[in-house]
C-alpha positions as CSV (number, residue, x, y, z in Angstrom):
1,M,0.0,0.0,0.0
2,T,1.4,3.4,-1.0
3,L,1.2,6.5,1.2
4,G,-1.5,8.0,-1.1
5,E,-3.6,4.8,-0.9
6,F,-3.2,4.8,2.9
7,I,-4.4,8.4,3.3
8,T,-7.3,7.7,0.9
9,A,-8.4,4.8,3.1
10,L,-7.9,7.0,6.1
11,G,-10.3,9.5,4.6
12,Y,-13.0,6.8,4.4
13,L,-12.3,5.9,8.0
14,T,-12.4,9.5,9.1
15,G,-15.8,9.9,7.6
16,I,-17.1,6.8,9.4
17,A,-15.7,7.9,12.7
18,V,-17.2,11.4,12.4
19,Y,-20.6,9.9,11.4
20,L,-20.6,7.6,14.4
21,Y,-19.4,10.4,16.8
22,V,-22.1,12.8,15.7
23,A,-24.8,10.1,15.8
24,K,-23.7,9.3,19.4
25,R,-23.8,12.9,20.4
26,R,-27.3,13.3,19.0
27,K,-28.4,10.0,20.6
28,L,-29.1,8.5,17.2
29,L,-26.6,5.7,17.4
30,T,-29.2,3.0,17.4
31,E,-29.0,-0.5,15.7
32,G,-31.2,0.9,12.8
33,M,-28.9,3.9,12.3
34,F,-25.8,1.8,12.3
35,F,-27.4,-0.4,9.6
36,V,-28.1,2.6,7.5
37,A,-24.5,3.8,8.0
38,C,-23.2,0.5,6.8
39,W,-25.4,0.6,3.7
40,A,-24.3,4.2,3.0
41,I,-20.6,3.3,3.3
42,A,-20.9,0.4,0.9
43,G,-23.1,2.4,-1.5
44,G,-20.6,5.2,-1.3
45,L,-17.6,3.0,-2.2
46,V,-19.5,1.4,-5.0
47,G,-20.7,4.8,-6.3
48,A,-17.2,6.3,-6.1
49,K,-15.7,3.5,-8.1
50,L,-18.4,3.4,-10.7
51,G,-18.1,7.2,-11.1
52,E,-14.3,6.9,-11.7
53,F,-14.5,3.7,-13.9
54,L,-17.2,5.3,-16.1
55,A,-15.0,8.3,-16.6
56,E,-11.7,6.4,-17.1
57,G,-12.7,2.9,-18.2
58,W,-13.1,-0.2,-16.1
59,P,-9.8,-1.8,-15.2
60,I,-10.3,-5.4,-16.4
61,S,-7.1,-6.5,-14.6
62,I,-8.7,-5.6,-11.2
63,S,-10.9,-8.2,-9.4
64,P,-14.5,-7.1,-9.1
65,L,-14.2,-7.7,-5.3
66,T,-11.9,-4.6,-5.1
67,I,-14.9,-2.4,-5.7
68,F,-15.2,-2.6,-1.8
69,D,-11.5,-1.9,-1.3
70,A,-11.1,1.8,-0.3
71,T,-7.4,1.8,-1.3
72,V,-8.0,0.9,-5.0
73,G,-9.5,3.6,-7.3
74,G,-12.8,5.2,-6.5
75,R,-11.9,8.8,-6.0
76,A,-15.0,10.2,-7.7
77,L,-16.5,12.1,-4.7
78,L,-19.8,12.9,-6.5
79,G,-20.3,9.2,-7.4
80,G,-19.6,8.4,-3.7
81,L,-22.1,11.0,-2.6
82,L,-24.9,9.8,-4.9
83,G,-24.1,6.1,-4.2
84,G,-24.2,6.6,-0.4
85,W,-27.3,8.7,-0.5
86,V,-29.2,6.1,-2.6
87,A,-28.0,3.3,-0.4
88,A,-28.9,5.1,2.8
89,E,-32.5,5.9,1.5
90,I,-33.0,2.3,0.5
91,A,-31.9,1.1,4.0
92,K,-34.1,3.7,5.7
93,R,-37.1,2.6,3.7
94,R,-36.5,-1.0,4.6
95,M,-36.0,-0.2,8.3
96,G,-39.0,2.2,8.3
97,I,-36.9,5.2,9.4
98,K,-38.4,8.5,8.4
99,R,-36.1,10.9,10.3
100,P,-33.7,12.8,8.0
101,T,-30.1,11.6,8.3
102,G,-28.4,13.9,5.8
103,D,-26.9,16.1,8.5
104,L,-24.8,13.2,9.7
105,F,-23.5,12.5,6.3
106,A,-22.7,16.2,5.8
107,Y,-20.3,16.1,8.6
108,A,-18.8,12.8,7.4
109,L,-18.4,13.8,3.8
110,S,-16.7,17.0,4.5
111,A,-14.4,15.6,7.1
112,G,-13.6,12.5,5.0
113,E,-12.8,14.6,1.9
114,A,-10.5,16.9,3.9
115,V,-8.4,13.9,4.7
116,G,-9.0,11.9,1.5
117,R,-8.0,14.7,-0.9
118,I,-4.5,14.6,0.7
119,G,-4.4,11.0,-0.5
120,C,-5.3,12.2,-4.0
121,Y,-2.3,14.6,-3.8
122,F,0.1,11.7,-3.1
123,N,-1.7,9.4,-5.6
124,G,-1.2,12.0,-8.3
125,C,-4.9,11.9,-9.3
126,C,-7.4,14.8,-9.6
127,Y,-4.5,17.0,-10.6
128,G,-4.7,20.6,-11.7
129,K,-3.9,22.4,-15.0
130,A,-0.4,23.6,-15.8
131,T,0.2,27.1,-14.6
132,T,2.8,29.8,-13.8
133,F,0.8,30.8,-10.7
134,P,3.2,31.1,-7.6
135,I,1.4,28.3,-5.7
136,V,2.3,25.1,-7.7
137,I,3.2,21.5,-7.4
138,Y,5.2,19.4,-9.9
139,Q,3.0,16.5,-11.2
140,H,2.7,14.7,-14.5
141,G,5.6,16.5,-16.1
142,A,4.6,20.1,-15.4
143,W,4.0,22.7,-12.6
144,R,0.3,22.6,-11.9
145,H,-2.3,24.0,-9.5
146,P,-2.4,22.0,-6.3
147,T,-6.2,21.4,-6.8
148,Q,-6.1,18.3,-4.5
149,L,-5.0,20.5,-1.6
150,Y,-7.5,23.2,-2.5
151,S,-10.3,20.6,-2.3
152,S,-8.9,19.4,1.0
153,A,-8.8,22.9,2.4
154,T,-12.3,23.9,1.3
155,A,-13.7,20.6,2.6
156,A,-12.1,21.5,6.1
157,I,-13.7,24.9,5.9
158,I,-17.1,23.5,5.0
159,F,-16.8,21.1,8.0
160,L,-16.1,24.2,10.2
161,I,-19.1,26.0,8.7
162,L,-21.3,23.1,9.5
163,L,-20.1,23.1,13.1
164,A,-20.7,26.8,13.4
165,M,-24.2,26.5,12.0
166,R,-25.3,23.4,13.9
167,K,-27.3,25.4,16.4
168,H,-28.8,27.9,13.9
169,V,-30.5,25.8,11.3
170,A,-34.3,25.5,11.0
171,K,-34.7,21.8,11.1
172,D,-33.1,18.4,10.5
173,G,-31.7,18.1,7.0
174,D,-30.7,21.8,6.7
175,L,-27.0,21.1,7.3
176,F,-27.0,18.7,4.5
177,R,-28.5,21.3,2.3
178,V,-25.8,23.8,3.5
179,Y,-23.2,21.1,2.5
180,L,-24.6,20.7,-0.9
181,L,-24.6,24.4,-1.5
182,C,-21.1,24.9,-0.2
183,F,-19.7,21.9,-2.0
184,G,-21.4,22.7,-5.2
185,I,-19.9,26.3,-5.2
186,T,-16.4,25.4,-4.2
187,R,-16.0,22.4,-6.4
188,F,-17.5,24.4,-9.3
189,L,-14.7,27.1,-8.8
190,I,-11.9,24.6,-8.3
191,E,-12.9,22.7,-11.5
192,F,-11.7,25.7,-13.5
193,L,-8.2,24.8,-12.3
194,R,-8.4,21.1,-12.7
195,E,-7.4,19.3,-15.8
196,G,-10.5,18.4,-17.7
197,K,-12.4,18.8,-21.0
198,P,-15.5,21.2,-21.3
199,A,-18.8,19.4,-22.0
200,L,-21.2,22.2,-22.8
201,W,-20.8,26.0,-23.0
202,G,-17.2,25.9,-21.7
203,L,-18.1,24.1,-18.5
204,T,-17.2,20.5,-17.6
205,A,-19.8,17.8,-16.8
206,M,-18.8,18.1,-13.1
207,Q,-19.4,21.8,-13.1
208,W,-23.0,21.2,-14.4
209,L,-23.6,18.7,-11.7
210,C,-22.2,21.1,-9.1
211,I,-24.7,23.7,-10.4
212,D,-27.5,21.2,-9.8
213,L,-26.2,20.4,-6.3
214,A,-25.8,24.0,-5.3
215,F,-29.3,24.8,-6.7
216,A,-30.8,21.9,-4.8
217,G,-29.2,23.0,-1.6
218,A,-30.2,26.6,-2.0
219,V,-33.8,25.8,-2.8
220,G,-34.0,23.3,0.0
221,L,-32.7,25.9,2.5
222,A,-35.0,28.6,1.2
223,L,-38.1,26.4,1.5
224,S,-37.0,25.2,5.0
225,I,-36.6,28.8,6.2
226,R,-40.0,29.8,4.6
227,N,-41.8,27.0,6.3
228,R,-40.2,27.6,9.7
229,P,-42.9,28.2,12.3
230,R,-43.0,31.8,13.3
231,P,-43.3,32.8,17.0
232,T,-46.7,33.9,18.0
233,V,-46.9,37.6,18.7
234,F,-49.4,38.6,21.4
235,A,-50.8,42.1,21.3
236,K,-50.3,44.1,24.5
237,D,-53.5,44.6,26.6
238,S,-55.0,48.0,25.9
239,I,-55.4,50.2,28.8
240,H,-58.5,52.4,28.8
């Protein structure tokens, strides 16, 4: 196992640890929630690998069983996000759990990415475009934007934002909407510095997906704030 693969696996473990810690603090660490977490982890691994393999081709030489190996491939965060969300929703439906669990995953995803992107740096994947900008790293035969480190830093900042907002959100699920909004915006901007091919109107496929995520997060927050119960205002007794 290389250093990059070790840190990538550590990123997954960090996300799991944060999920369990927050669930315990919120007194949600029940058998059912643990079951949902296991499904989400498995779905995230599969989704991340499918996302990468669809983009770069399926490595026939790798055993299909490695789809559950966190150290081999599977660095497509969006695929992991979608895979984990779908798996968690399936598990919740089977368990009859109706309470939103997105907030737990918001913490886990941002913390896990903050660590895992450092693994991307050592793996040499997710690299940036060649540049003469003062802040550069040497990868793939050129001086490039350290986009992996930018992603790690922004994920850490998002995690801190979630911590700061945890007592000020309207209801369960709002922190996940904040995560979608922040991730969508930051990844959209970082994508300009990453090596990639435009898909439509000068934007990459990832940027279009980021627009969708940010829009979904913003609309969800707006609706949540709009539907927040307003405090009852009692008129003062008139004195005659």
